[in-house]
C-alpha positions as CSV (number, residue, x, y, z in Angstrom):
1,M,26.8,58.3,23.5
2,Q,29.1,60.2,25.8
3,P,32.3,61.7,24.4
4,P,35.7,60.1,25.4
5,S,36.8,60.9,28.9
6,D,39.6,63.3,27.7
7,V,37.1,65.4,25.7
8,V,36.0,68.5,27.6
9,A,33.4,69.6,25.1
10,A,32.3,69.0,21.5
11,L,30.3,70.5,18.7
12,E,28.6,67.7,16.8
13,A,27.3,68.7,13.3
14,V,26.1,72.0,14.6
15,T,24.4,74.6,12.4
16,V,23.3,78.1,13.2
17,D,20.8,80.0,11.1
18,Y,19.9,83.7,11.3
19,G,16.8,84.9,9.7
20,G,16.6,81.9,7.5
21,R,20.2,82.2,6.3
22,R,22.9,79.7,7.4
23,A,25.7,81.4,9.3
24,L,27.6,78.3,10.6
25,G,28.0,74.7,9.8
26,P,27.6,71.9,9.8
27,L,30.7,72.0,12.1
28,S,32.1,69.3,14.3
29,L,34.9,69.9,16.8
30,A,36.1,68.0,19.8
31,L,38.2,69.7,22.5
32,R,40.5,67.6,24.7
33,V,42.1,68.2,28.1
34,G,45.2,70.4,27.9
35,E,45.1,71.2,24.1
36,T,44.8,74.5,22.4
37,V,42.7,74.7,19.2
38,A,42.9,77.8,17.1
39,L,40.1,78.8,14.7
40,V,41.1,80.9,11.7
41,G,39.0,82.1,8.8
42,P,37.6,85.2,7.0
43,S,35.5,87.7,8.9
44,G,31.9,86.5,9.3
45,C,32.7,82.8,8.9
46,G,31.3,81.9,12.3
47,K,34.4,81.7,14.5
48,S,32.8,83.7,17.3
49,T,29.5,81.9,16.8
50,A,31.3,78.6,17.5
51,L,32.7,80.1,20.6
52,R,29.3,81.3,21.8
53,L,27.9,77.8,21.3
54,L,30.7,76.3,23.4
55,A,30.1,79.0,26.1
56,G,26.4,78.2,26.2
57,L,25.6,81.8,25.1
58,E,23.8,80.5,21.9
59,T,21.8,77.5,20.9
60,P,22.4,75.7,17.7
61,T,19.7,75.5,15.0
62,S,20.6,71.8,14.6
63,G,23.2,69.4,16.0
64,E,24.4,69.1,19.5
65,V,26.8,70.8,22.0
66,R,28.1,68.2,24.3
67,R,30.1,68.4,27.6
68,T,31.7,65.6,29.6
69,P,30.1,65.4,33.0
70,G,32.2,67.3,35.6
71,R,34.1,69.1,32.9
72,G,31.7,71.9,32.0
73,E,33.3,74.9,33.8
74,T,33.8,77.5,31.1
75,S,35.5,81.0,31.0
76,V,35.5,83.4,28.1
77,V,37.9,86.3,27.3
78,F,36.7,88.7,24.7
79,Q,38.5,91.2,22.5
80,A,37.5,94.0,24.8
81,P,38.4,93.5,28.5
82,T,34.8,94.1,29.7
83,L,35.8,94.9,33.2
84,A,33.4,96.7,35.5
85,P,34.8,100.3,35.5
86,W,33.7,101.1,39.1
87,S,35.5,98.2,40.6
88,S,39.1,97.5,41.3
89,A,41.1,94.9,39.5
90,L,40.8,92.7,42.6
91,A,37.0,93.1,42.8
92,N,36.7,92.3,39.1
93,V,38.7,89.1,39.4
94,A,37.0,88.0,42.6
95,L,33.4,88.6,41.2
96,P,32.9,85.2,39.5
97,L,33.9,83.4,42.7
98,E,31.6,85.5,44.8
99,L,28.7,84.8,42.3
100,A,29.5,81.1,42.6
101,G,29.0,81.3,46.4
102,V,32.7,81.4,47.5
103,G,33.2,83.3,50.7
104,K,34.6,86.8,50.4
105,G,37.9,86.0,52.2
106,E,38.7,83.0,50.0
107,A,37.6,84.8,46.9
108,R,39.9,87.7,47.7
109,E,42.9,85.3,48.3
110,R,42.3,83.4,45.1
111,A,41.8,86.7,43.1
112,L,45.1,88.0,44.5
113,A,46.8,84.8,43.4
114,A,45.3,85.0,39.9
115,L,46.5,88.6,39.5
116,S,49.9,87.6,40.6
117,Q,49.9,84.7,38.1
118,V,49.3,87.2,35.2
119,G,51.9,89.7,36.4
120,L,49.5,92.1,38.1
121,G,50.7,91.6,41.7
122,G,50.6,95.0,43.4
123,S,48.0,96.4,40.9
124,E,45.0,95.0,42.7
125,R,43.6,98.4,43.8
126,L,43.7,100.0,40.4
127,K,40.5,100.5,38.5
128,P,40.2,99.7,34.8
129,A,40.7,103.3,33.7
130,Q,44.1,103.2,35.4
131,L,45.2,100.1,33.6
132,S,47.0,100.0,30.2
133,G,45.4,97.9,27.4
134,G,47.8,95.1,28.2
135,M,47.1,95.3,31.9
136,A,43.4,95.3,31.4
137,M,43.6,92.2,29.2
138,R,45.8,90.5,31.9
139,A,43.1,91.3,34.5
140,S,40.4,89.8,32.2
141,L,42.6,86.7,31.9
142,A,43.0,86.5,35.6
143,R,39.2,86.8,36.0
144,A,38.8,83.9,33.5
145,L,41.3,81.7,35.2
146,V,40.4,82.3,38.8
147,T,37.6,79.7,38.6
148,R,40.1,77.1,37.3
149,P,38.0,76.4,34.2
150,R,38.0,73.2,32.2
151,L,37.3,75.1,29.0
152,L,38.9,78.5,28.2
153,L,37.5,80.4,25.2
154,L,39.6,83.3,23.8
155,D,37.9,85.5,21.2
156,E,40.7,87.5,19.6
157,P,41.9,88.7,23.0
158,F,45.1,90.3,21.7
159,A,43.6,92.1,18.6
160,A,43.7,95.6,20.1
161,L,47.2,95.3,21.6
162,D,50.6,96.3,20.3
163,E,52.9,93.6,18.9
164,I,55.2,93.4,21.9
165,T,52.3,93.1,24.4
166,R,50.6,90.5,22.1
167,R,53.7,88.4,22.2
168,R,54.2,88.7,26.0
169,L,50.6,87.8,26.6
170,A,50.7,84.8,24.2
171,D,53.6,83.4,26.2
172,D,51.7,84.1,29.5
173,V,48.6,82.3,28.3
174,Q,50.6,79.3,27.2
175,A,52.4,79.1,30.6
176,L,49.1,79.3,32.4
177,A,47.4,76.8,30.2
178,A,50.3,74.4,30.7
179,A,49.9,74.8,34.5
180,L,46.1,74.5,34.6
181,R,45.5,72.3,31.6
182,P,42.1,73.5,30.4
183,A,41.0,72.9,26.8
184,V,41.5,76.2,25.1
185,V,39.8,77.5,22.0
186,F,41.6,80.5,20.5
187,V,39.9,82.6,17.8
188,T,42.3,84.8,15.7
189,H,42.6,86.4,12.2
190,S,46.4,85.9,12.4
191,V,47.8,82.6,11.0
192,E,51.1,83.3,12.7
193,E,49.4,83.8,16.1
194,A,47.4,80.6,15.5
195,V,50.5,78.5,14.8
196,Y,52.3,80.0,17.8
197,M,49.5,79.4,20.2
198,A,47.8,76.2,19.2
199,S,48.5,72.5,19.0
200,R,45.8,72.2,16.3
201,V,44.7,74.9,13.8
202,V,41.3,74.6,12.2
203,V,40.8,76.7,9.0
204,M,37.1,77.7,8.4
205,T,35.4,78.5,5.1
206,P,33.5,81.7,4.4
207,A,29.9,81.6,5.8
208,P,28.4,79.3,6.4
209,G,31.5,78.4,8.3
210,R,32.7,74.8,8.1
211,A,36.0,73.2,8.8
212,A,38.0,73.3,5.6
213,S,41.2,71.8,7.0
214,E,42.8,70.8,10.3
215,T,46.6,71.0,11.0
216,E,48.5,69.6,13.9
217,V,51.4,71.8,15.0
218,D,53.9,69.3,16.4
219,A,56.0,71.5,18.7
220,P,56.3,71.7,22.5
221,T,54.2,74.1,24.5
222,P,54.9,76.6,25.9
223,R,56.8,77.4,22.8
224,P,60.6,77.6,23.2
225,E,62.5,80.8,22.7
226,G,63.0,81.6,19.1
227,F,60.2,79.3,17.9
228,R,59.0,81.9,15.4
229,T,62.3,81.7,13.5
230,T,62.3,77.9,13.1
231,A,61.6,76.0,9.9
232,L,58.7,74.2,11.6
233,F,57.0,77.4,12.4
234,R,57.5,79.0,9.0
235,G,56.4,75.9,7.2
236,A,53.2,75.6,9.3
237,V,52.4,79.2,8.7
238,E,52.9,78.9,4.9
239,A,50.9,75.6,4.7
240,I,48.0,76.9,6.8
241,S,48.0,80.2,4.9
242,A,47.7,78.3,1.6
243,R,44.8,76.2,3.0
244,L,43.1,79.4,4.1
245,A,43.5,81.0,0.7
246,G,42.1,77.8,-0.9
247,A,39.1,77.8,1.5
248,M,38.3,81.3,0.5
249,R,38.3,80.6,-3.2
């Protein structure tokens, strides 16, 4: 049976075993066009494993990973920027297009546009060593978005950044997601970050990771200014934190 037409990808009762020990699952998760789903849970609960399954970087021990035909284009942003150190920001961002067979001229123009979208216009000639941590993460985000993915997977992309840069990038990701409308999966250890970023927050149990609870965050995206000070935000953070504490007991 095919998933509904608005579902970009889905995990259906997937499990992952390593050396005979269960690391994940069973876990089911459907990802719809234009929504951001955050995964929170203790270290080692399988959040990143779930992302690797969705990215096609790992095969489940059991269960299925499904994609709706025509909606399989996937990009991943990891905690470390993983930019090629010998290439400019422009060359790094253009690379996935060139690997997909896009002509160099068009790849360059689309890469320039993507860099401009993430606030790096004018920095295209800089190499990764010349970029700050925030700039390098912006370049990684531009590289992920340049292919106009249907599914965007973010594995703790802000973890190594200072608080001000984290907040700015969170707003930038939301604006770009609103414009391009991919399904987004956002892995984080921060409940506050999950509530700020996501329309749906899934709390996972300790390994083997399963979905302990799922909470809808009924607020507009991108988030309005001052959202972190609202009763809705604080209430969602406290409720999800309590569910996380309960899942870990």
